[in-house]
DOFI-808099 format. One line per 5 residues: number of its first residue (from 1); their letters; for each residue z, y, x of C-alpha. Coordinates in Angstrom, 2 decimals. Layout:
BEGIN
NUM) a) Z Y X  ...;
//
This chain:
BEGIN
1) mkrna) -7.58 6.61 -1.81  -5.45 6.79 -4.84  -2.37 8.87 -4.17  -0.06 7.32 -1.47  -1.89 4.17 -0.45;
6) vvvlm) -0.55 1.41 -2.20  1.65 -1.41 -3.15  4.77 -1.85 -5.16  7.79 -3.79 -4.00  10.38 -4.92 -6.57;
11) cmcvv) 14.09 -4.71 -5.53  16.02 -7.83 -6.91  19.69 -8.89 -7.32  20.64 -11.91 -5.36  9.53 -3.85 1.51;
16) aavfg) 1.48 1.62 9.61  -0.08 2.69 6.96  -0.60 0.10 4.30  -3.53 -2.22 5.02  -5.68 -4.39 2.77;
21) paaar) -9.14 -5.84 2.65  -11.58 -3.75 0.72  -14.88 -4.95 1.99  -16.04 -7.61 4.22  -16.73 -4.94 6.90;
26) dplkq) -14.06 -2.63 5.72  -10.76 -4.67 5.63  -8.48 -1.73 5.68  -9.47 0.11 2.57  -5.96 1.05 1.10;
31) dlrih) -5.34 0.35 -2.53  -2.46 0.68 -5.12  -1.15 -2.72 -5.50  2.18 -3.77 -7.28  4.28 -6.02 -5.41;
36) rseqp) 7.69 -7.59 -5.55  9.90 -9.23 -2.85  13.44 -10.43 -2.68  16.56 -9.50 -0.97  17.04 -12.28 1.83;
41) pspge) 19.43 -15.21 1.02  22.89 -15.25 2.11  23.14 -15.73 5.85  22.39 -19.09 7.07  20.96 -20.48 3.84;
46) fdefl) 17.34 -20.65 5.04  17.75 -19.52 8.58  15.16 -21.78 10.04  12.55 -20.71 7.44  13.35 -17.10 6.87;
51) dpglr) 10.41 -14.70 7.19  11.09 -12.55 10.28  10.51 -9.46 8.23  13.16 -10.40 5.67  15.73 -11.94 8.05;
56) eftea) 19.19 -10.30 8.11  20.11 -9.47 11.75  23.19 -11.36 12.83  23.20 -11.14 16.66  26.32 -10.24 18.73;
61) avdty) 27.39 -6.74 18.76  26.75 -6.55 22.53  22.96 -6.93 21.81  23.11 -4.29 18.95  23.57 -0.46 18.88;
66) civwy) 24.57 1.33 15.59  22.32 4.34 16.13  23.65 6.36 13.11  25.29 5.82 9.75  25.04 8.45 6.92;
71) tfeqm) 27.49 8.17 4.00  27.16 11.57 2.54  30.91 11.97 2.16  32.49 14.23 0.71  29.48 15.49 -0.94;
76) nwqgw) 28.01 16.38 2.59  24.24 16.35 3.20  25.00 15.57 6.94  21.90 17.20 8.02  19.55 15.75 5.52;
81) trfda) 16.87 18.01 3.83  14.75 17.85 0.64  11.02 18.00 0.51  8.62 18.25 -2.42  5.75 16.18 -1.60;
86) taqrg) 3.58 17.72 -4.24  4.05 21.00 -2.65  1.00 22.25 -0.63  1.51 22.79 3.11  -0.41 26.18 2.94;
91) dfwrv) -3.45 27.97 1.56  -6.52 26.31 3.21  -9.45 28.02 1.73  -10.17 30.78 4.11  -13.13 32.78 5.68;
96) ddfvg) -14.30 31.24 9.07  -17.24 31.81 11.44  -16.51 28.17 12.93  -16.64 29.69 16.68  -15.25 27.19 19.00;
101) lgggs) -15.60 23.99 16.66  -19.01 22.94 18.04  -20.22 22.14 14.57  -17.34 19.64 14.06  -17.86 15.90 14.42;
106) ygglv) -21.23 15.74 12.60  -22.70 19.25 12.68  -21.46 20.40 9.38  -18.86 23.15 10.64  -21.43 26.04 10.73;
111) plegt) -21.88 28.94 8.42  -24.20 28.20 5.51  -25.65 31.78 5.46  -25.21 34.68 7.95  -22.15 34.40 10.34;
116) ksmwc) -19.36 33.45 8.02  -18.61 31.12 5.00  -15.51 30.24 3.05  -14.03 26.94 4.15  -11.48 24.63 2.65;
121) gvrps) -10.25 23.01 5.98  -8.06 23.61 9.17  -8.66 24.14 12.87  -6.55 21.96 15.36  -3.09 23.38 16.35;
126) ttdpy) -0.62 21.79 18.88  2.13 24.45 17.61  1.83 24.09 13.86  4.46 21.30 12.87  2.10 20.27 9.98;
131) lcswh) -1.11 20.09 12.12  0.26 19.03 15.42  0.20 15.43 14.79  -3.21 15.39 13.07  -5.40 12.54 14.32;
136) dapgy) -8.88 14.35 13.78  -8.60 17.99 13.15  -10.60 20.01 12.30  -11.01 18.83 8.73  -8.82 18.20 5.69;
141) gndwa) -5.59 16.54 5.00  -3.94 14.14 2.54  -2.81 15.11 -0.79  -4.66 18.59 -1.01  -4.91 20.53 -4.12;
146) qnlat) -6.75 23.81 -2.98  -8.35 26.24 -5.31  -10.84 29.13 -4.69  -10.61 30.90 -7.81  -11.26 34.12 -9.61;
151) gafnf) -8.99 36.07 -11.81  -10.00 36.49 -15.55  -13.11 38.46 -16.13  -15.20 39.44 -19.17  -18.63 38.30 -19.69;
156) agtit) -21.45 38.50 -22.29  -23.61 35.72 -23.26  -24.28 32.96 -20.85  -22.88 32.79 -17.27  -25.09 31.64 -14.34;
161) lsylm) -23.00 30.57 -11.44  -25.01 29.82 -8.29  -23.70 29.01 -4.68  -24.47 27.25 -1.51  -22.23 24.19 -0.59;
166) hydse) -21.58 21.76 2.18  -19.19 19.12 1.19  -17.77 16.10 3.43  -14.89 14.15 1.98  -14.14 10.46 1.41;
171) pdydf) -16.46 9.21 -1.19  -15.23 8.48 -4.65  -11.55 9.49 -3.77  -11.72 13.27 -2.64  -13.73 15.78 -4.56;
176) trvey) -14.93 19.16 -4.85  -15.14 20.32 -8.39  -16.58 23.37 -9.86  -14.81 24.42 -12.97  -14.34 27.18 -15.53;
181) daggy) -11.44 28.14 -17.81  -12.28 27.52 -21.38  -8.83 29.32 -22.48  -5.39 28.57 -21.84  -5.89 26.92 -18.51;
186) dwrll) -8.19 24.38 -20.18  -10.35 23.72 -17.17  -13.66 22.33 -17.81  -15.99 20.53 -15.33  -19.13 22.07 -14.29;
191) aeytg) -20.07 20.03 -11.12  -18.47 17.35 -9.07  -19.21 16.51 -5.40  -17.84 13.69 -3.08  -19.04 12.09 0.11;
196) tgdta) -21.28 14.20 2.22  -24.11 16.49 1.40  -25.55 19.83 0.89  -26.46 21.61 -2.35  -27.71 24.88 -3.79;
201) gvdmi) -25.92 24.67 -6.98  -26.57 26.31 -10.35  -24.24 25.95 -13.13  -24.48 27.37 -16.62  -21.48 28.39 -18.70;
206) rsars) -22.02 28.86 -22.42  -19.07 29.80 -24.57  -18.08 31.53 -27.67  -15.28 33.15 -25.64  -15.81 36.44 -23.88;
211) ktklr) -13.36 36.06 -20.89  -13.13 33.09 -18.34  -12.10 32.34 -14.93  -13.95 30.22 -12.43  -12.85 27.99 -9.41;
216) frfts) -13.89 25.55 -6.68  -11.24 22.93 -6.55  -10.85 20.68 -3.62  -8.50 17.65 -4.02  -7.66 14.71 -1.68;
221) dgaws) -5.42 11.78 -2.27  -2.65 10.34 -0.26  -4.54 8.73 2.62  -7.93 8.66 4.30  -8.47 11.97 5.70;
226) dedgl) -8.72 13.84 9.11  -4.93 13.95 9.00  -4.27 10.24 9.25  -7.74 9.47 11.08  -8.73 7.06 8.59;
231) wnsdg) -11.64 9.16 7.37  -13.03 11.70 9.98  -14.98 14.59 8.21  -16.35 18.06 8.85  -14.48 18.76 5.49;
236) gcivd) -13.55 19.15 3.11  -15.80 22.07 1.49  -17.70 25.14 2.69  -19.28 27.56 0.22  -21.34 30.62 0.60;
241) airvq) -23.65 33.07 -1.22  -21.78 32.73 -4.45  -23.33 34.65 -7.48  -21.82 35.18 -11.00  -24.36 36.82 -13.36;
246) dagvl) -24.24 37.10 -17.21  -26.71 38.46 -19.79  -25.38 41.85 -19.41  -24.24 43.96 -16.51  -22.23 41.22 -14.71;
251) nnyqd) -23.82 40.47 -11.15  -21.12 39.73 -8.58  -22.39 38.22 -5.25  -20.19 37.33 -2.43  -21.60 36.13 1.21;
256) fegva) -18.16 36.81 3.17  -19.89 38.79 5.88  -17.82 41.88 5.19  -14.49 39.90 5.34  -12.42 39.20 8.45;
261) vgakt) -12.24 35.59 9.76  -9.12 34.03 8.27  -9.01 36.12 5.02  -8.09 34.30 2.04  -9.49 36.85 -0.47;
266) agiwt) -12.98 38.15 -0.61  -14.01 40.24 -3.69  -13.13 38.47 -6.85  -12.43 35.20 -5.07  -9.21 34.18 -3.71;
271) gkaes) -8.03 30.87 -1.97  -4.69 29.58 -3.12  -2.90 26.28 -3.14  -1.80 24.70 -6.51  1.97 24.79 -7.29;
276) gygmy) 4.23 21.77 -6.57  6.20 19.89 -8.96  9.71 20.91 -7.69  12.82 19.30 -6.34  15.37 17.45 -8.11;
281) sglkn) 17.38 15.54 -5.50  20.94 16.13 -4.91  24.37 14.50 -4.18  26.65 13.13 -6.85  29.74 11.05 -6.97;
286) nltdk) 31.73 8.80 -9.40  28.55 7.39 -10.69  29.15 4.48 -13.04  26.64 1.87 -13.87  25.87 -0.95 -16.25;
291) dpcgd) 28.18 -3.44 -14.28  31.72 -1.78 -14.18  32.74 -4.35 -11.63  29.93 -3.11 -9.31  30.40 0.94 -9.56;
296) nfatq) 30.05 2.96 -6.36  32.30 6.05 -6.99  31.32 7.51 -3.51  28.75 10.15 -2.91  25.05 9.05 -3.39;
301) lvffi) 21.74 10.77 -3.28  20.06 10.91 -6.63  16.90 12.57 -8.01  17.80 13.90 -11.38  19.69 17.23 -10.76;
306) gslnp) 18.31 19.97 -12.84  15.84 17.65 -14.54  12.98 19.22 -16.44  13.80 16.58 -19.23  17.78 16.73 -19.50;
311) lptyp) 17.77 13.55 -21.75  20.79 11.41 -21.39  19.68 7.74 -22.60  21.59 4.66 -23.49  23.25 3.01 -21.62;
316) wpgyy) 23.68 5.93 -19.32  25.85 8.39 -21.24  26.29 11.78 -19.59  23.59 11.36 -16.92  20.17 13.07 -16.99;
321) vtpfc) 17.01 10.80 -16.38  14.66 11.70 -13.64  12.04 14.22 -14.75  8.87 13.18 -16.52  5.49 14.42 -15.45;
326) agegg) 5.01 18.05 -16.21  1.26 17.73 -16.80  -0.57 17.29 -20.38  1.36 14.86 -22.51  4.05 14.05 -19.81;
331) ihapc) 1.56 11.52 -18.19  -0.61 13.82 -16.08  0.00 15.55 -12.81  2.04 16.98 -11.46  4.67 14.49 -11.38;
336) qnelv) 7.87 13.84 -9.39  7.13 12.97 -5.69  10.11 14.01 -3.62  11.82 12.97 -0.37  15.05 13.34 1.32;
341) ispvi) 14.75 13.60 5.05  17.20 12.71 7.70  18.03 14.95 10.80  16.07 14.14 13.97  17.75 10.90 15.24;
346) dmtry) 18.01 10.43 19.10  16.72 6.78 19.63  18.46 6.92 23.17  21.85 7.59 21.71  24.03 5.80 19.38;
351) stacn) 27.21 6.27 17.36  30.43 4.72 18.93  32.23 4.87 15.36  29.07 3.90 13.47  28.89 7.26 11.49;
356) nvqng) 26.65 10.20 11.47  27.69 11.43 14.83  25.65 10.14 17.79  28.21 10.41 20.77  27.27 7.70 22.99;
361) tipag) 24.44 7.15 25.41  22.48 3.81 25.55  22.69 2.37 29.13  19.41 2.96 30.94  19.24 -0.91 31.56;
366) dlpll) 19.43 -1.74 27.92  16.69 0.77 26.67  13.66 -1.34 27.69  15.08 -4.38 25.89  15.72 -2.65 22.64;
371) ggasl) 12.54 -3.54 20.92  14.07 -4.24 17.62  15.02 -1.82 15.09  16.55 -2.17 11.50  16.88 0.29 8.76;
376) rftvy) 19.41 -0.46 6.14  20.57 1.38 2.97  22.05 0.51 -0.33  20.18 1.27 -3.58  20.96 1.06 -7.14;
381) cdlpl) 17.64 0.76 -9.04  17.22 0.25 -12.80  13.43 0.85 -12.61  11.51 -1.25 -15.09  7.87 -1.44 -14.14;
386) enlvf) 6.84 0.19 -17.45  8.58 3.32 -16.43  6.27 3.71 -13.41  9.00 5.36 -11.36  9.30 3.94 -7.82;
391) yqwhv) 11.05 4.44 -4.52  9.97 4.12 -0.88  11.22 4.38 2.58  9.54 5.77 5.55  10.25 6.48 9.21;
396) rnvag) 8.24 8.94 11.55  8.40 9.76 15.18  9.30 13.25 16.26  7.80 13.63 19.97  8.09 17.08 21.60;
401) gcpgp) 9.10 18.53 18.19  6.10 17.52 16.48  6.61 15.34 13.53  4.20 12.37 13.20  2.96 10.77 10.01;
406) wrgdg) 5.21 8.89 7.72  5.16 5.16 8.39  6.44 2.01 6.70  5.30 -0.92 4.58  3.88 1.54 1.93;
411) qfnyg) 5.33 -0.37 -0.76  6.43 0.99 -4.20  9.75 -0.64 -5.35  11.02 -1.10 -8.66  13.28 -3.45 -10.56;
416) aeqpy) 14.86 -3.51 -13.92  18.62 -3.69 -14.47  19.32 -4.39 -10.70  22.80 -4.06 -9.31  23.45 -2.35 -5.79;
421) viedk) 21.18 -4.03 -3.23  21.42 -3.67 0.55  17.80 -3.19 1.74  17.21 -4.42 5.35  13.90 -3.17 6.83;
426) dvspf) 12.41 -4.11 10.20  11.08 -0.91 11.36  10.27 -2.05 14.92  6.45 -1.61 14.68  6.71 1.80 13.72;
431) igsdp) 9.18 3.48 16.44  9.77 3.54 20.06  12.29 5.66 22.07  11.12 8.89 20.76  13.26 10.66 18.32;
436) iqigl) 12.65 9.71 14.73  13.43 10.73 11.10  14.00 8.67 7.99  12.60 9.48 4.68  13.68 8.25 1.32;
441) rvvdm) 11.22 8.89 -1.55  11.11 8.93 -5.38  7.71 9.00 -6.88  6.53 9.06 -10.54  2.92 7.33 -10.54;
446) cddwy) 2.44 7.92 -14.31  -0.56 10.18 -13.67  -2.28 7.19 -11.67  -1.07 4.17 -13.74  -0.55 5.10 -17.27;
451) liygn) -1.38 2.27 -19.46  -2.36 0.12 -16.50  1.06 -1.10 -15.45  3.38 0.81 -17.85  3.62 3.61 -20.53;
456) caqht) 5.85 5.92 -19.03  7.70 6.39 -22.19  11.23 5.97 -20.66  13.13 6.90 -17.42  16.63 6.13 -16.14;
461) ptpwf) 18.78 8.33 -13.81  18.18 5.77 -10.90  17.46 5.09 -8.01  20.60 6.02 -6.26  20.79 5.76 -2.38;
466) dnvrl) 23.72 5.38 -0.12  24.95 4.08 3.29  21.78 4.76 5.17  22.05 3.38 8.71  19.82 2.60 11.46;
471) yryka) 20.22 -0.06 14.13  18.58 -0.99 17.41  18.80 -4.63 18.90  17.48 -6.52 21.90  14.11 -8.02 21.05;
476) vgphw) 11.29 -8.02 23.50  7.51 -8.79 22.96  5.11 -7.82 20.34  6.21 -7.02 16.62  4.37 -7.98 13.57;
481) swrdl) 4.01 -6.99 10.15  1.81 -8.19 7.41  1.30 -8.58 3.57  0.67 -12.11 2.02  -2.37 -10.47 0.11;
486) dlfqd) -4.08 -9.88 3.33  -3.97 -13.45 4.37  -6.17 -16.40 3.45  -6.04 -17.68 -0.09  -6.37 -21.23 -1.41;
491) nfpeq) -9.72 -21.67 -2.83  -12.20 -24.02 -4.47  -16.01 -24.95 -3.87  -18.51 -22.09 -4.04  -20.81 -23.99 -6.43;
496) efmle) -19.15 -25.31 -9.65  -21.39 -28.19 -10.10  -21.46 -29.31 -6.24  -18.18 -30.44 -5.34  -19.04 -30.76 -1.59;
501) syvra) -20.39 -27.25 -1.44  -18.73 -24.80 1.09  -15.26 -23.21 0.53  -14.82 -19.62 1.41  -12.22 -18.75 3.78;
506) daand) -11.29 -15.45 1.97  -8.33 -13.01 1.92  -6.35 -12.98 -1.31  -7.12 -9.17 -2.04  -9.95 -8.04 -4.27;
511) inmpd) -11.96 -5.46 -2.61  -13.66 -4.13 -5.67  -12.54 -1.12 -7.53  -9.80 -1.79 -10.27  -12.06 -0.86 -13.02;
516) dpaic) -14.76 -3.17 -11.78  -14.44 -6.36 -13.76  -15.94 -8.52 -10.99  -13.69 -9.89 -8.31  -14.83 -9.90 -4.51;
521) pgdsi) -12.37 -11.18 -2.33  -12.06 -9.72 1.21  -13.94 -11.89 3.81  -11.47 -11.13 6.86  -7.78 -11.03 7.04;
526) vvsct) -5.59 -8.46 8.73  -2.21 -8.37 10.49  -0.46 -5.56 12.39  0.89 -5.96 15.92  2.70 -3.26 18.03;
531) spvgg) 4.84 -3.13 21.08  6.10 0.29 21.56  8.81 -0.68 24.02  6.42 -3.03 26.08  3.67 -0.58 26.65;
536) giapd) 1.52 -1.62 23.84  -0.63 -4.73 23.36  -2.28 -5.82 26.53  -5.86 -6.33 27.03  -7.21 -9.83 27.33;
541) ptggp) -8.73 -10.54 30.76  -12.17 -10.84 29.34  -11.93 -7.76 27.15  -10.44 -6.88 23.68  -6.92 -7.13 22.62;
546) avymh) -4.49 -9.98 23.68  -3.98 -10.99 20.01  -4.96 -14.36 18.86  -4.99 -16.67 15.81  -4.37 -20.33 16.41;
551) vkcsy) -6.10 -22.62 13.80  -5.92 -26.13 12.91  -8.12 -27.84 10.39  -7.32 -31.24 9.24  -8.68 -33.27 6.29;
556) vgpap) -5.91 -34.31 3.96  -7.92 -36.01 1.23  -8.40 -39.69 0.63  -11.26 -41.86 2.08  -14.00 -41.36 3.17;
561) lkpal) -12.36 -39.37 5.76  -13.78 -36.10 7.17  -13.58 -35.15 10.79  -11.08 -32.58 12.05  -12.71 -29.25 12.79;
566) fgpsl) -12.12 -27.30 15.93  -14.08 -25.33 18.64  -16.44 -22.39 18.45  -17.90 -23.10 15.04  -14.66 -22.09 13.40;
571) ageyg) -15.12 -18.52 14.42  -16.55 -16.16 11.87  -17.90 -12.66 11.86  -14.77 -10.94 13.03  -12.89 -12.13 16.01;
576) syknd) -14.16 -14.53 18.76  -13.51 -18.12 20.00  -11.36 -18.26 23.04  -10.62 -21.84 23.49  -9.32 -25.16 21.91;
581) dgvwt) -7.48 -28.34 22.76  -9.32 -30.42 20.44  -6.66 -29.81 17.60  -5.81 -26.04 17.76  -8.68 -23.53 18.15;
586) iiqgd) -7.55 -19.93 19.54  -9.61 -16.96 18.04  -9.10 -13.52 19.59  -8.58 -10.90 17.00  -10.86 -8.04 16.44;
591) tartg) -9.55 -4.34 16.17  -9.68 -3.69 12.48  -12.34 -1.02 11.51  -12.67 1.14 8.51  -15.59 3.41 7.59;
596) agvve) -14.00 5.92 9.90  -13.86 3.49 12.86  -10.96 1.37 14.51  -7.57 1.55 13.01  -4.73 1.50 15.71;
601) nlymf) -2.43 -1.67 15.85  -4.31 -3.46 12.99  -6.22 -6.62 13.92  -8.73 -8.76 11.78  -9.86 -12.38 11.94;
606) dlnda) -12.63 -14.19 10.11  -13.33 -17.95 9.91  -16.77 -19.62 9.43  -17.07 -20.26 5.47  -20.04 -22.67 6.04;
611) iftrg) -17.93 -25.43 7.62  -15.04 -25.82 5.22  -15.39 -28.23 2.17  -12.92 -29.65 -0.31  -9.95 -31.62 1.23;
616) yliey) -9.57 -29.53 4.31  -6.01 -28.01 5.20  -6.23 -25.05 7.35  -3.14 -24.12 9.20  -2.78 -20.91 11.31;
621) yftar) -0.35 -18.76 13.13  -0.76 -15.69 15.53  0.30 -14.91 18.97  0.18 -11.44 21.13  1.05 -10.36 24.51;
626) dvagq) 2.13 -6.77 25.50  1.57 -4.86 28.65  5.03 -5.62 29.92  3.91 -9.44 29.85  6.14 -10.50 27.04;
631) esalp) 4.64 -12.69 24.20  5.57 -13.42 20.60  4.32 -15.49 17.78  4.10 -14.99 14.03  5.84 -16.89 12.52;
636) rwars) 8.29 -16.58 15.35  8.91 -20.38 15.64  5.17 -21.25 15.55  4.61 -22.17 19.21  7.42 -24.90 18.84;
641) fgpyf) 7.00 -26.27 15.23  5.86 -25.41 11.80  5.73 -24.46 8.91  2.63 -22.26 9.38  0.46 -20.06 7.47;
646) eftcl) -2.05 -22.20 5.53  -4.66 -22.45 2.95  -6.24 -25.47 1.29  -9.83 -26.21 0.28  -9.27 -27.59 -3.24;
651) ptkns) -9.72 -30.23 -4.98  -8.18 -32.52 -2.44  -8.77 -35.65 -4.90  -5.29 -36.93 -3.93  -3.88 -36.24 -7.33;
656) dvlfv) -4.61 -35.36 -10.82  -1.91 -32.74 -10.75  -2.31 -29.13 -9.94  0.82 -27.18 -8.93  0.42 -23.40 -9.10;
661) ddygr) 3.07 -21.65 -7.16  3.02 -18.27 -8.75  6.26 -17.18 -6.91  4.92 -16.59 -3.61  6.84 -16.92 -0.29;
666) rgtfe) 10.18 -15.98 -1.71  13.59 -17.38 -0.54  12.13 -19.35 2.31  9.01 -19.12 4.49  7.18 -21.60 2.27;
671) gsven) 8.90 -20.24 -1.04  12.02 -21.78 -2.86  9.76 -22.60 -5.82  7.42 -24.69 -3.75  10.28 -26.35 -1.80;
676) ywmat) 11.92 -27.30 -5.07  8.54 -28.78 -6.76  7.04 -30.44 -3.67  10.15 -32.49 -3.04  10.38 -33.33 -6.92;
681) frhvi) 6.74 -34.48 -6.99  7.38 -36.89 -4.04  10.49 -38.34 -5.75  8.81 -38.97 -9.13  5.30 -39.78 -8.32;
686) sypaa) 4.16 -42.54 -6.01  2.23 -41.78 -2.83  -0.45 -40.76 -2.25  -0.66 -39.13 -5.62  2.71 -37.36 -4.75;
691) evdky) 0.69 -35.05 -2.56  -0.31 -32.99 -5.39  -2.96 -30.15 -4.97  -1.08 -26.76 -4.65  -2.54 -23.36 -5.17;
696) dvndp) -0.36 -20.60 -3.73  -0.84 -17.14 -5.42  -0.35 -15.12 -2.37  1.90 -12.06 -3.12  1.81 -12.75 -6.87;
701) tsgas) 3.23 -9.32 -8.07  0.71 -7.41 -6.17  -2.02 -7.61 -8.97  -4.49 -8.65 -6.20  -6.57 -10.54 -8.76;
706) ngpgs) -6.02 -13.69 -6.75  -4.75 -16.13 -9.34  -6.51 -19.55 -9.98  -8.62 -17.91 -12.68  -10.22 -15.87 -9.87;
711) raklk) -11.35 -18.78 -7.75  -11.21 -22.04 -9.75  -14.42 -23.45 -11.29  -13.92 -24.99 -14.82  -15.84 -28.02 -13.73;
716) hlidh) -13.40 -28.64 -10.90  -10.27 -28.50 -13.42  -11.94 -30.53 -15.95  -13.06 -33.42 -13.60  -9.96 -33.45 -11.35;
721) yniiv) -6.73 -32.38 -13.08  -4.76 -33.96 -16.13  -1.88 -31.96 -15.49  -1.00 -28.37 -14.40  2.48 -27.11 -13.39;
726) wdsgd) 2.60 -23.35 -13.13  5.81 -21.80 -12.00  6.41 -18.07 -11.83  10.16 -18.17 -10.88  11.85 -15.19 -12.29;
731) letit) 8.98 -12.97 -12.15  8.53 -10.97 -15.25  4.98 -9.29 -14.87  1.50 -10.36 -13.43  2.09 -13.91 -13.90;
736) isdgt) -0.45 -15.93 -16.10  -3.05 -12.97 -16.22  -5.57 -12.11 -18.88  -8.18 -10.59 -16.73  -7.71 -6.95 -17.57;
741) tngdk) -9.43 -4.37 -15.44  -7.17 -1.75 -13.67  -4.70 -4.50 -13.31  -4.93 -8.18 -12.21  -8.35 -9.24 -13.10;
746) sndcq) -7.85 -13.02 -12.80  -8.45 -14.44 -16.23  -5.96 -17.27 -15.91  -5.50 -17.38 -19.64  -9.03 -18.05 -20.45;
751) mlidw) -9.28 -20.76 -17.62  -6.23 -22.63 -18.91  -7.50 -22.42 -22.67  -10.95 -23.46 -21.60  -9.60 -26.47 -19.59;
756) mnise) -7.32 -27.59 -22.65  -10.08 -27.27 -25.09  -13.03 -28.68 -23.20  -11.45 -31.58 -21.33  -12.50 -34.93 -22.65;
761) hdvgl) -9.09 -36.44 -22.04  -5.45 -35.39 -22.72  -4.22 -32.71 -20.35  -0.78 -31.27 -20.02  0.28 -27.85 -19.02;
766) wvcgd) 3.78 -26.97 -17.76  4.72 -23.22 -17.70  8.00 -22.81 -15.92  10.25 -19.86 -14.84  12.93 -17.62 -16.11;
771) diasd) 10.77 -15.37 -18.25  8.11 -17.83 -19.52  7.94 -16.41 -23.22  5.58 -13.65 -22.22  3.17 -16.08 -20.56;
776) ldrla) 3.24 -18.59 -23.45  2.59 -15.64 -26.04  -0.90 -15.19 -24.33  -1.83 -18.73 -25.06  -0.17 -18.97 -28.57;
781) stpal) -3.31 -17.72 -30.36  -5.27 -20.67 -29.49  -5.28 -24.26 -30.89  -5.20 -25.30 -27.30  -1.55 -24.76 -27.22;
786) ahl) -1.16 -27.99 -29.13  -1.77 -29.81 -25.73  1.52 -28.54 -24.48;
//
């Protein structure tokens, strides 16, 4: 995994581990996606349509408890602490005999030679605060950077480095590298190992220098390890029988037999973690921003105190910006990745004054009913995407004094020139009655995303955090969370020249690597469902989880009509047919799986691609039941009325207009841009042509490679659409994409150019939104623009 599993959420003026399909059989491979969502509309504006995860909580005070409220006044940390997420939690190269480990999960935890070897890994522990919550120890953790290195030594001629090695780490993301220092800490690669295997390595070092250093360097990214249970290993690396020999007298051999178990040094070799980036968080008041009418002079959390780069920048006179990456060129690791962490919060108590003092006890009769929890905070965020500095929020349970993993939506938040925003996050799926902690993080992703989503050339002093508060409210039944990019995407027939060929029911997300120009949508969709207060998700009477997708498939095209689809034939490879009423078909969810096995609280569903053809509208929603017998739906109103989640098999042949909603589900459940345009079409176009074809770009700022250019076939556009209306709302980036790898790979620009150039009749393109100039610039170099 890339660092800190991935997705970016944009803050705006007016946010389990992250999950996203990565392969048809591996729907939860996390990835780094950028994403923007909106602050909810003003209360009451769209109440009946608001997404439950975005809805402001407005129930009566008797149903709500203010658990705690932190204001940090006057310059008071109120028990919060600072944490450098780049700092290693220990030195994990050490000598081990592996006694008591039973060979690990796969037989790899054994000495490679003799009775001892040097191992980069950890044994299980129930007392170590770092290890007590690990899912699959022994093994290795997230974000490791561990070296087994020599000091500087002289040599003559060519060095031969030989060793035995067993490696076991997540393929293509976590690595053991063998390196030498070419001078001035210029480490050069000799060999690289990832996945699982054994080797008797022999590496040659030829250098004009007479002094160098050697190291075995083990690194892991921010997810998928034994720590989180998403990748179970006998890892990460075991080495033995290391010999360093030159053309002269140097001949050093180390087999670790004469060193005590647990030792971190043996001969010329020492195991030591890499240094962290450092901490720059602090408290500051009297902060002024770009809007003098919106200044907050109270104490706020900032992340630029003692900056490595004390560079005041316009229009922020007198403030330091957040520090740049300390690595080579200011674009390489280490980079700032820092959290501020709340005190342990007792979820059975509340604050009668709604401050940082929990002086009230929640009545025992209310506790079982408090299934809802809301985390709110204010944030000032002037974080343009090109800066690649983001903020995140997290919560974690602290059971029996053992901190669990940080959980949340995993999204990376950004936003240019935004005022103070009140974030309201539903944390119900992530916490129960155990004590918890809150974490607010600032992370610089320049080492991962340089020249992909930005150039890192500038920083600002923001984000600033204030007024962090936590509420519990009465809400029974299962809780849901999801990402639109993990749901079904509108699609076109698989065969370009066969209009009635099947239309795949695919997720929006591209499961290929970002640098692979090919787009391969995920075959199954994923949602998260939990019920910590209700005892967890109940089992279905016939086995499996009581989590279901309800599906209705209607033909919405013109004559000749096609029959509605229902029954067992709807079920795909993942999930199973439960029953139907002739209209709605119920499919039981399958526990989501990765290469490491089942992932807790995540459920996947698949539909049978072979039965869908153009003109079908597939509506769907979800229900679940918990152990306490309570049920809930997603969307919450779905058992009574719509709207539902949906996707359409295009073209329907109702209209020669294609409407591309590149603004997603923002403002209302269906989306404010869609609500405006669909009503407009119905007023200005006669029925049935008013029912224009609609392509919704799920989660448009995620860069999921799911624009029309990823699915539409040119023949379908030429034959069926004379007008395309493309509206990106006020989005500034990743709108009409140009197919660049390591970004959004949908080549929407080329699709539109070809459509305008090749069409045998006049066509028209309307590009709409608040920031359309950048979209039009991409088309301006072609004569096809004359069609506009």
